ChimeraX commands (.cxc) that place a marker at each C-alpha (Angstrom):
marker #1 position 102.61,104.32,103.69 radius 0.5
marker #1 position 104.07,101.13,102.07 radius 0.5
marker #1 position 107.05,102.32,99.80 radius 0.5
marker #1 position 108.11,98.56,98.66 radius 0.5
marker #1 position 107.34,98.29,94.95 radius 0.5
marker #1 position 108.46,95.09,92.84 radius 0.5
marker #1 position 111.21,95.32,90.21 radius 0.5
marker #1 position 109.02,94.36,87.52 radius 0.5
marker #1 position 106.56,97.10,88.44 radius 0.5
marker #1 position 108.95,99.66,88.91 radius 0.5
marker #1 position 110.66,98.84,85.31 radius 0.5
marker #1 position 106.90,98.94,83.90 radius 0.5
marker #1 position 106.41,102.81,84.90 radius 0.5
marker #1 position 110.21,103.95,83.92 radius 0.5
marker #1 position 109.48,102.20,80.65 radius 0.5
marker #1 position 106.07,103.58,80.05 radius 0.5
marker #1 position 107.62,107.26,80.75 radius 0.5
marker #1 position 110.55,106.41,78.09 radius 0.5
marker #1 position 108.21,105.34,75.34 radius 0.5
marker #1 position 105.61,107.81,75.87 radius 0.5
marker #1 position 108.31,110.68,75.97 radius 0.5
marker #1 position 110.01,109.24,72.98 radius 0.5
marker #1 position 106.66,108.94,70.93 radius 0.5
marker #1 position 105.82,112.62,71.57 radius 0.5
marker #1 position 109.58,113.56,70.51 radius 0.5
marker #1 position 108.74,111.63,67.29 radius 0.5
marker #1 position 105.63,114.07,66.79 radius 0.5
marker #1 position 107.28,116.94,67.86 radius 0.5
marker #1 position 110.12,116.72,65.53 radius 0.5
marker #1 position 107.54,117.13,62.57 radius 0.5
marker #1 position 105.74,120.00,63.92 radius 0.5
marker #1 position 105.87,123.55,62.25 radius 0.5
marker #1 position 105.37,127.26,63.75 radius 0.5
marker #1 position 101.78,127.29,62.23 radius 0.5
marker #1 position 101.31,123.81,64.36 radius 0.5
marker #1 position 102.12,125.59,67.63 radius 0.5
marker #1 position 99.36,128.42,66.84 radius 0.5
marker #1 position 96.76,125.75,66.60 radius 0.5
marker #1 position 93.78,125.95,69.43 radius 0.5
marker #1 position 93.47,122.77,71.71 radius 0.5
marker #1 position 90.91,120.81,73.50 radius 0.5
marker #1 position 92.13,122.58,76.80 radius 0.5
marker #1 position 91.00,126.25,76.53 radius 0.5
marker #1 position 92.42,128.59,76.36 radius 0.5
marker #1 position 95.96,126.91,75.47 radius 0.5
marker #1 position 97.21,126.64,72.00 radius 0.5
marker #1 position 99.36,123.81,71.33 radius 0.5
marker #1 position 102.12,125.96,72.23 radius 0.5
marker #1 position 100.62,126.50,75.85 radius 0.5
marker #1 position 100.18,122.85,76.02 radius 0.5
marker #1 position 103.65,121.94,75.15 radius 0.5
marker #1 position 105.15,124.63,77.51 radius 0.5
marker #1 position 102.59,122.60,80.70 radius 0.5
marker #1 position 104.03,119.14,79.29 radius 0.5
marker #1 position 107.34,120.02,79.06 radius 0.5
marker #1 position 107.41,121.44,82.72 radius 0.5
marker #1 position 105.50,118.55,83.96 radius 0.5
marker #1 position 107.97,115.69,82.56 radius 0.5
marker #1 position 111.07,117.67,83.57 radius 0.5
marker #1 position 110.12,118.89,87.00 radius 0.5
marker #1 position 110.95,115.59,89.29 radius 0.5
marker #1 position 114.79,116.27,88.52 radius 0.5
marker #1 position 114.49,119.40,90.47 radius 0.5
marker #1 position 112.16,117.70,93.17 radius 0.5
marker #1 position 115.07,115.24,93.47 radius 0.5
marker #1 position 117.74,117.73,93.96 radius 0.5
marker #1 position 115.63,119.22,97.09 radius 0.5
marker #1 position 115.88,117.91,100.70 radius 0.5
marker #1 position 113.79,114.79,101.01 radius 0.5
marker #1 position 110.73,114.57,103.06 radius 0.5
marker #1 position 110.55,112.07,106.02 radius 0.5
marker #1 position 107.85,109.93,104.51 radius 0.5
marker #1 position 105.72,109.42,101.50 radius 0.5
marker #1 position 102.19,110.33,102.29 radius 0.5
marker #1 position 100.32,110.63,99.10 radius 0.5
marker #1 position 100.23,107.87,96.26 radius 0.5
marker #1 position 99.54,108.48,92.61 radius 0.5
marker #1 position 95.65,108.24,92.94 radius 0.5
marker #1 position 95.48,110.92,95.93 radius 0.5
marker #1 position 97.82,113.12,94.01 radius 0.5
marker #1 position 95.06,113.39,91.60 radius 0.5
marker #1 position 92.51,114.56,94.37 radius 0.5
marker #1 position 89.88,117.17,94.37 radius 0.5
marker #1 position 92.25,119.98,95.82 radius 0.5
marker #1 position 94.35,119.67,92.31 radius 0.5
marker #1 position 91.31,121.07,90.48 radius 0.5
marker #1 position 89.74,123.99,92.16 radius 0.5
marker #1 position 89.45,127.21,90.28 radius 0.5
marker #1 position 92.16,128.56,91.60 radius 0.5
marker #1 position 94.61,125.89,90.87 radius 0.5
marker #1 position 93.60,125.57,87.70 radius 0.5
marker #1 position 93.78,129.48,86.81 radius 0.5
marker #1 position 97.16,129.30,88.24 radius 0.5
marker #1 position 98.29,126.12,86.23 radius 0.5
marker #1 position 96.78,127.92,83.04 radius 0.5
marker #1 position 98.46,131.19,83.17 radius 0.5
marker #1 position 101.80,129.37,84.32 radius 0.5
marker #1 position 101.89,127.13,81.10 radius 0.5
marker #1 position 100.91,130.55,79.04 radius 0.5
marker #1 position 103.70,132.66,80.58 radius 0.5
marker #1 position 106.39,129.84,79.99 radius 0.5
marker #1 position 105.19,129.56,76.30 radius 0.5
marker #1 position 105.73,133.63,76.09 radius 0.5
marker #1 position 109.03,133.52,77.84 radius 0.5
marker #1 position 111.09,136.53,76.32 radius 0.5
marker #1 position 114.15,134.49,75.85 radius 0.5
marker #1 position 113.09,131.48,73.98 radius 0.5
marker #1 position 113.31,131.32,70.36 radius 0.5
marker #1 position 110.78,132.64,67.76 radius 0.5
marker #1 position 109.81,132.26,64.10 radius 0.5
marker #1 position 110.92,129.78,61.84 radius 0.5
marker #1 position 113.21,127.73,65.02 radius 0.5
marker #1 position 110.82,127.75,67.22 radius 0.5
marker #1 position 108.99,124.63,66.78 radius 0.5
marker #1 position 112.97,123.20,66.90 radius 0.5
marker #1 position 113.68,124.89,69.91 radius 0.5
marker #1 position 110.53,123.59,71.43 radius 0.5
marker #1 position 110.97,119.92,70.37 radius 0.5
marker #1 position 114.90,120.03,72.29 radius 0.5
marker #1 position 113.44,121.61,75.30 radius 0.5
marker #1 position 110.95,118.79,75.81 radius 0.5
marker #1 position 113.72,116.45,75.01 radius 0.5
marker #1 position 116.08,118.01,77.59 radius 0.5
marker #1 position 113.43,118.16,80.12 radius 0.5
marker #1 position 112.46,114.59,80.15 radius 0.5
marker #1 position 115.70,113.10,79.63 radius 0.5
marker #1 position 116.87,114.86,82.86 radius 0.5
marker #1 position 113.96,113.48,84.74 radius 0.5
marker #1 position 114.76,109.88,83.43 radius 0.5
marker #1 position 118.67,110.20,84.29 radius 0.5
marker #1 position 117.90,111.66,87.77 radius 0.5
marker #1 position 114.99,108.80,88.26 radius 0.5
marker #1 position 117.62,105.94,87.32 radius 0.5
marker #1 position 120.15,107.51,90.12 radius 0.5
marker #1 position 117.67,107.27,93.06 radius 0.5
marker #1 position 116.08,104.23,94.54 radius 0.5
marker #1 position 112.41,103.79,93.99 radius 0.5
marker #1 position 111.33,104.70,97.71 radius 0.5
marker #1 position 113.21,108.34,97.73 radius 0.5
marker #1 position 110.64,110.69,98.75 radius 0.5
marker #1 position 110.22,114.12,97.20 radius 0.5
marker #1 position 107.99,116.89,97.48 radius 0.5
marker #1 position 105.74,118.11,94.84 radius 0.5
marker #1 position 105.03,121.62,94.19 radius 0.5
marker #1 position 101.63,121.42,95.56 radius 0.5
marker #1 position 103.47,119.91,98.82 radius 0.5
marker #1 position 102.51,116.35,98.44 radius 0.5
marker #1 position 105.56,114.12,99.68 radius 0.5
marker #1 position 105.52,111.06,97.26 radius 0.5
marker #1 position 108.10,108.32,96.56 radius 0.5
marker #1 position 109.68,108.68,93.08 radius 0.5
marker #1 position 107.90,105.46,92.17 radius 0.5
marker #1 position 104.52,107.26,92.51 radius 0.5
marker #1 position 104.95,110.77,91.13 radius 0.5
marker #1 position 106.49,109.07,88.03 radius 0.5
marker #1 position 103.22,107.25,87.59 radius 0.5
marker #1 position 101.53,110.93,87.49 radius 0.5
marker #1 position 104.25,111.73,84.79 radius 0.5
marker #1 position 103.14,108.98,82.48 radius 0.5
marker #1 position 99.28,110.11,83.06 radius 0.5
marker #1 position 100.65,113.91,82.03 radius 0.5
marker #1 position 102.50,112.75,79.11 radius 0.5
marker #1 position 100.27,110.34,77.94 radius 0.5
marker #1 position 96.87,112.15,78.35 radius 0.5
marker #1 position 97.72,115.30,77.07 radius 0.5
marker #1 position 99.19,113.38,74.26 radius 0.5
marker #1 position 95.46,112.74,73.57 radius 0.5
marker #1 position 94.81,116.34,73.63 radius 0.5
marker #1 position 97.67,117.57,71.01 radius 0.5
marker #1 position 96.77,114.48,68.48 radius 0.5
marker #1 position 93.18,116.22,68.87 radius 0.5
marker #1 position 94.64,119.86,68.02 radius 0.5
marker #1 position 97.01,118.38,65.31 radius 0.5
marker #1 position 93.99,116.25,63.61 radius 0.5
marker #1 position 96.32,113.18,63.95 radius 0.5
marker #1 position 95.55,109.67,65.16 radius 0.5
marker #1 position 96.31,109.23,69.06 radius 0.5
marker #1 position 99.82,107.69,69.51 radius 0.5
marker #1 position 99.09,106.64,73.33 radius 0.5
marker #1 position 101.86,103.82,73.69 radius 0.5
marker #1 position 100.66,100.31,74.89 radius 0.5
marker #1 position 103.18,100.72,77.63 radius 0.5
marker #1 position 101.72,104.18,78.91 radius 0.5
marker #1 position 98.16,103.20,78.59 radius 0.5
marker #1 position 98.63,100.19,80.76 radius 0.5
marker #1 position 100.16,102.18,83.19 radius 0.5
marker #1 position 97.49,104.70,83.09 radius 0.5
marker #1 position 94.65,102.26,83.18 radius 0.5
marker #1 position 95.87,100.31,86.09 radius 0.5
marker #1 position 95.96,103.61,87.98 radius 0.5
marker #1 position 92.16,104.73,87.36 radius 0.5
marker #1 position 90.95,101.23,87.72 radius 0.5
marker #1 position 93.06,100.12,90.66 radius 0.5
marker #1 position 93.80,96.90,88.95 radius 0.5
marker #1 position 90.20,96.16,88.76 radius 0.5
marker #1 position 88.66,94.56,85.44 radius 0.5
marker #1 position 86.35,96.78,83.22 radius 0.5
marker #1 position 82.92,95.95,84.09 radius 0.5
marker #1 position 81.00,93.71,81.89 radius 0.5
marker #1 position 78.90,95.92,79.40 radius 0.5
marker #1 position 81.33,98.33,78.54 radius 0.5
marker #1 position 83.79,96.90,76.41 radius 0.5
marker #1 position 86.31,99.44,76.61 radius 0.5
marker #1 position 89.72,98.74,75.26 radius 0.5
marker #1 position 92.54,100.83,76.99 radius 0.5
marker #1 position 92.39,103.99,74.71 radius 0.5
marker #1 position 88.67,104.22,75.09 radius 0.5
marker #1 position 89.26,103.52,79.21 radius 0.5
marker #1 position 91.72,106.38,79.21 radius 0.5
marker #1 position 89.52,108.72,77.38 radius 0.5
marker #1 position 86.67,108.16,79.44 radius 0.5
marker #1 position 88.03,108.24,82.85 radius 0.5
marker #1 position 89.69,111.65,81.72 radius 0.5
marker #1 position 87.08,113.42,80.50 radius 0.5
marker #1 position 88.14,113.16,76.64 radius 0.5
marker #1 position 85.11,111.41,75.71 radius 0.5
marker #1 position 81.83,111.64,77.01 radius 0.5
marker #1 position 80.10,108.60,78.91 radius 0.5
marker #1 position 76.93,107.36,77.13 radius 0.5
marker #1 position 73.67,107.04,79.69 radius 0.5
marker #1 position 74.20,103.47,79.57 radius 0.5
marker #1 position 77.82,103.57,80.33 radius 0.5
marker #1 position 76.95,106.16,83.37 radius 0.5
marker #1 position 74.42,103.44,84.65 radius 0.5
marker #1 position 76.92,100.34,84.35 radius 0.5
marker #1 position 79.73,102.72,86.19 radius 0.5
marker #1 position 77.17,103.46,88.85 radius 0.5
marker #1 position 76.12,99.84,89.47 radius 0.5
marker #1 position 79.97,98.75,89.96 radius 0.5
marker #1 position 81.17,101.61,91.80 radius 0.5
marker #1 position 83.74,101.85,89.38 radius 0.5
marker #1 position 86.35,103.11,88.14 radius 0.5
marker #1 position 87.92,103.90,91.70 radius 0.5
marker #1 position 89.31,106.86,90.06 radius 0.5
marker #1 position 88.39,109.46,87.36 radius 0.5
marker #1 position 89.47,113.02,86.46 radius 0.5
marker #1 position 86.35,113.39,84.59 radius 0.5
marker #1 position 84.38,113.83,87.72 radius 0.5
marker #1 position 86.48,116.38,89.32 radius 0.5
marker #1 position 85.92,120.12,89.45 radius 0.5
marker #1 position 87.86,122.25,87.30 radius 0.5
marker #1 position 88.43,121.46,83.56 radius 0.5
marker #1 position 88.33,117.79,82.58 radius 0.5
marker #1 position 90.85,118.57,79.98 radius 0.5
marker #1 position 93.87,119.02,82.37 radius 0.5
marker #1 position 95.87,117.17,84.51 radius 0.5
marker #1 position 98.04,119.10,87.40 radius 0.5
marker #1 position 101.93,118.68,87.15 radius 0.5
marker link #1:1,2 radius 0.2
marker link #1:2,3 radius 0.2
marker link #1:3,4 radius 0.2
marker link #1:4,5 radius 0.2
marker link #1:5,6 radius 0.2
marker link #1:6,7 radius 0.2
marker link #1:7,8 radius 0.2
marker link #1:8,9 radius 0.2
marker link #1:9,10 radius 0.2
marker link #1:10,11 radius 0.2
marker link #1:11,12 radius 0.2
marker link #1:12,13 radius 0.2
marker link #1:13,14 radius 0.2
marker link #1:14,15 radius 0.2
marker link #1:15,16 radius 0.2
marker link #1:16,17 radius 0.2
marker link #1:17,18 radius 0.2
marker link #1:18,19 radius 0.2
marker link #1:19,20 radius 0.2
marker link #1:20,21 radius 0.2
marker link #1:21,22 radius 0.2
marker link #1:22,23 radius 0.2
marker link #1:23,24 radius 0.2
marker link #1:24,25 radius 0.2
marker link #1:25,26 radius 0.2
marker link #1:26,27 radius 0.2
marker link #1:27,28 radius 0.2
marker link #1:28,29 radius 0.2
marker link #1:29,30 radius 0.2
marker link #1:30,31 radius 0.2
marker link #1:31,32 radius 0.2
marker link #1:32,33 radius 0.2
marker link #1:33,34 radius 0.2
marker link #1:34,35 radius 0.2
marker link #1:35,36 radius 0.2
marker link #1:36,37 radius 0.2
marker link #1:37,38 radius 0.2
marker link #1:38,39 radius 0.2
marker link #1:39,40 radius 0.2
marker link #1:40,41 radius 0.2
marker link #1:41,42 radius 0.2
marker link #1:42,43 radius 0.2
marker link #1:43,44 radius 0.2
marker link #1:44,45 radius 0.2
marker link #1:45,46 radius 0.2
marker link #1:46,47 radius 0.2
marker link #1:47,48 radius 0.2
marker link #1:48,49 radius 0.2
marker link #1:49,50 radius 0.2
marker link #1:50,51 radius 0.2
marker link #1:51,52 radius 0.2
marker link #1:52,53 radius 0.2
marker link #1:53,54 radius 0.2
marker link #1:54,55 radius 0.2
marker link #1:55,56 radius 0.2
marker link #1:56,57 radius 0.2
marker link #1:57,58 radius 0.2
marker link #1:58,59 radius 0.2
marker link #1:59,60 radius 0.2
marker link #1:60,61 radius 0.2
marker link #1:61,62 radius 0.2
marker link #1:62,63 radius 0.2
marker link #1:63,64 radius 0.2
marker link #1:64,65 radius 0.2
marker link #1:65,66 radius 0.2
marker link #1:66,67 radius 0.2
marker link #1:67,68 radius 0.2
marker link #1:68,69 radius 0.2
marker link #1:69,70 radius 0.2
marker link #1:70,71 radius 0.2
marker link #1:71,72 radius 0.2
marker link #1:72,73 radius 0.2
marker link #1:73,74 radius 0.2
marker link #1:74,75 radius 0.2
marker link #1:75,76 radius 0.2
marker link #1:76,77 radius 0.2
marker link #1:77,78 radius 0.2
marker link #1:78,79 radius 0.2
marker link #1:79,80 radius 0.2
marker link #1:80,81 radius 0.2
marker link #1:81,82 radius 0.2
marker link #1:82,83 radius 0.2
marker link #1:83,84 radius 0.2
marker link #1:84,85 radius 0.2
marker link #1:85,86 radius 0.2
marker link #1:86,87 radius 0.2
marker link #1:87,88 radius 0.2
marker link #1:88,89 radius 0.2
marker link #1:89,90 radius 0.2
marker link #1:90,91 radius 0.2
marker link #1:91,92 radius 0.2
marker link #1:92,93 radius 0.2
marker link #1:93,94 radius 0.2
marker link #1:94,95 radius 0.2
marker link #1:95,96 radius 0.2
marker link #1:96,97 radius 0.2
marker link #1:97,98 radius 0.2
marker link #1:98,99 radius 0.2
marker link #1:99,100 radius 0.2
marker link #1:100,101 radius 0.2
marker link #1:101,102 radius 0.2
marker link #1:102,103 radius 0.2
marker link #1:103,104 radius 0.2
marker link #1:104,105 radius 0.2
marker link #1:105,106 radius 0.2
marker link #1:106,107 radius 0.2
marker link #1:107,108 radius 0.2
marker link #1:108,109 radius 0.2
marker link #1:109,110 radius 0.2
marker link #1:110,111 radius 0.2
marker link #1:111,112 radius 0.2
marker link #1:112,113 radius 0.2
marker link #1:113,114 radius 0.2
marker link #1:114,115 radius 0.2
marker link #1:115,116 radius 0.2
marker link #1:116,117 radius 0.2
marker link #1:117,118 radius 0.2
marker link #1:118,119 radius 0.2
marker link #1:119,120 radius 0.2
marker link #1:120,121 radius 0.2
marker link #1:121,122 radius 0.2
marker link #1:122,123 radius 0.2
marker link #1:123,124 radius 0.2
marker link #1:124,125 radius 0.2
marker link #1:125,126 radius 0.2
marker link #1:126,127 radius 0.2
marker link #1:127,128 radius 0.2
marker link #1:128,129 radius 0.2
marker link #1:129,130 radius 0.2
marker link #1:130,131 radius 0.2
marker link #1:131,132 radius 0.2
marker link #1:132,133 radius 0.2
marker link #1:133,134 radius 0.2
marker link #1:134,135 radius 0.2
marker link #1:135,136 radius 0.2
marker link #1:136,137 radius 0.2
marker link #1:137,138 radius 0.2
marker link #1:138,139 radius 0.2
marker link #1:139,140 radius 0.2
marker link #1:140,141 radius 0.2
marker link #1:141,142 radius 0.2
marker link #1:142,143 radius 0.2
marker link #1:143,144 radius 0.2
marker link #1:144,145 radius 0.2
marker link #1:145,146 radius 0.2
marker link #1:146,147 radius 0.2
marker link #1:147,148 radius 0.2
marker link #1:148,149 radius 0.2
marker link #1:149,150 radius 0.2
marker link #1:150,151 radius 0.2
marker link #1:151,152 radius 0.2
marker link #1:152,153 radius 0.2
marker link #1:153,154 radius 0.2
marker link #1:154,155 radius 0.2
marker link #1:155,156 radius 0.2
marker link #1:156,157 radius 0.2
marker link #1:157,158 radius 0.2
marker link #1:158,159 radius 0.2
marker link #1:159,160 radius 0.2
marker link #1:160,161 radius 0.2
marker link #1:161,162 radius 0.2
marker link #1:162,163 radius 0.2
marker link #1:163,164 radius 0.2
marker link #1:164,165 radius 0.2
marker link #1:165,166 radius 0.2
marker link #1:166,167 radius 0.2
marker link #1:167,168 radius 0.2
marker link #1:168,169 radius 0.2
marker link #1:169,170 radius 0.2
marker link #1:170,171 radius 0.2
marker link #1:171,172 radius 0.2
marker link #1:172,173 radius 0.2
marker link #1:173,174 radius 0.2
marker link #1:174,175 radius 0.2
marker link #1:175,176 radius 0.2
marker link #1:176,177 radius 0.2
marker link #1:177,178 radius 0.2
marker link #1:178,179 radius 0.2
marker link #1:179,180 radius 0.2
marker link #1:180,181 radius 0.2
marker link #1:181,182 radius 0.2
marker link #1:182,183 radius 0.2
marker link #1:183,184 radius 0.2
marker link #1:184,185 radius 0.2
marker link #1:185,186 radius 0.2
marker link #1:186,187 radius 0.2
marker link #1:187,188 radius 0.2
marker link #1:188,189 radius 0.2
marker link #1:189,190 radius 0.2
marker link #1:190,191 radius 0.2
marker link #1:191,192 radius 0.2
marker link #1:192,193 radius 0.2
marker link #1:193,194 radius 0.2
marker link #1:194,195 radius 0.2
marker link #1:195,196 radius 0.2
marker link #1:196,197 radius 0.2
marker link #1:197,198 radius 0.2
marker link #1:198,199 radius 0.2
marker link #1:199,200 radius 0.2
marker link #1:200,201 radius 0.2
marker link #1:201,202 radius 0.2
marker link #1:202,203 radius 0.2
marker link #1:203,204 radius 0.2
marker link #1:204,205 radius 0.2
marker link #1:205,206 radius 0.2
marker link #1:206,207 radius 0.2
marker link #1:207,208 radius 0.2
marker link #1:208,209 radius 0.2
marker link #1:209,210 radius 0.2
marker link #1:210,211 radius 0.2
marker link #1:211,212 radius 0.2
marker link #1:212,213 radius 0.2
marker link #1:213,214 radius 0.2
marker link #1:214,215 radius 0.2
marker link #1:215,216 radius 0.2
marker link #1:216,217 radius 0.2
marker link #1:217,218 radius 0.2
marker link #1:218,219 radius 0.2
marker link #1:219,220 radius 0.2
marker link #1:220,221 radius 0.2
marker link #1:221,222 radius 0.2
marker link #1:222,223 radius 0.2
marker link #1:223,224 radius 0.2
marker link #1:224,225 radius 0.2
marker link #1:225,226 radius 0.2
marker link #1:226,227 radius 0.2
marker link #1:227,228 radius 0.2
marker link #1:228,229 radius 0.2
marker link #1:229,230 radius 0.2
marker link #1:230,231 radius 0.2
marker link #1:231,232 radius 0.2
marker link #1:232,233 radius 0.2
marker link #1:233,234 radius 0.2
marker link #1:234,235 radius 0.2
marker link #1:235,236 radius 0.2
marker link #1:236,237 radius 0.2
marker link #1:237,238 radius 0.2
marker link #1:238,239 radius 0.2
marker link #1:239,240 radius 0.2
marker link #1:240,241 radius 0.2
marker link #1:241,242 radius 0.2
marker link #1:242,243 radius 0.2
marker link #1:243,244 radius 0.2
marker link #1:244,245 radius 0.2
marker link #1:245,246 radius 0.2
marker link #1:246,247 radius 0.2
marker link #1:247,248 radius 0.2
view
């Protein structure tokens, strides 16, 4: 597959990843141990579990870059979110993996847990950011699911991971959504393939992200418009498995 990316496109994705992670950093700095125990819209995960999932997803690329590069990329960001990532077996493994990570016996507990959770996320995403800066955008890595992807394409999926689960965390914490404009743009472009929102929907980017990822239901009228336009090209809401999770 063609792995040539314009400099402005590369810069936009990297900035979106940094901006969304930094915004989540600011939120995590305000959390308490009580907040970590709150339920989320991604059952059976608590905030503690969901943050373990997001932390792993945000930091995964650093280790992937350290591994031997596959000969060529075969999957792009849209292909990464295919049905194979949402089978009951994969979904169950994803749920259990996060719960195990959140309950690591070596992890801090009690009054220092919230601070340690925030610090761990910062360390994870900054390691990815540093690793990405040292690589060409067409460097090929292999995901935990076996997909050979360029660093650029996989980083797009990390923007989705942090941004979309940020919406879940906002619901769990009873806060207004904090999705950054930069991340919203990257996610919207991925799901729409650059095609405009069909006339009659009237969605802004936040609504688009919510609707196409199953965070907000589609009305009957919206379903009719979408069907008539065969739009959007990608939607997590229609995948098997939980509509409230994204694969990492």
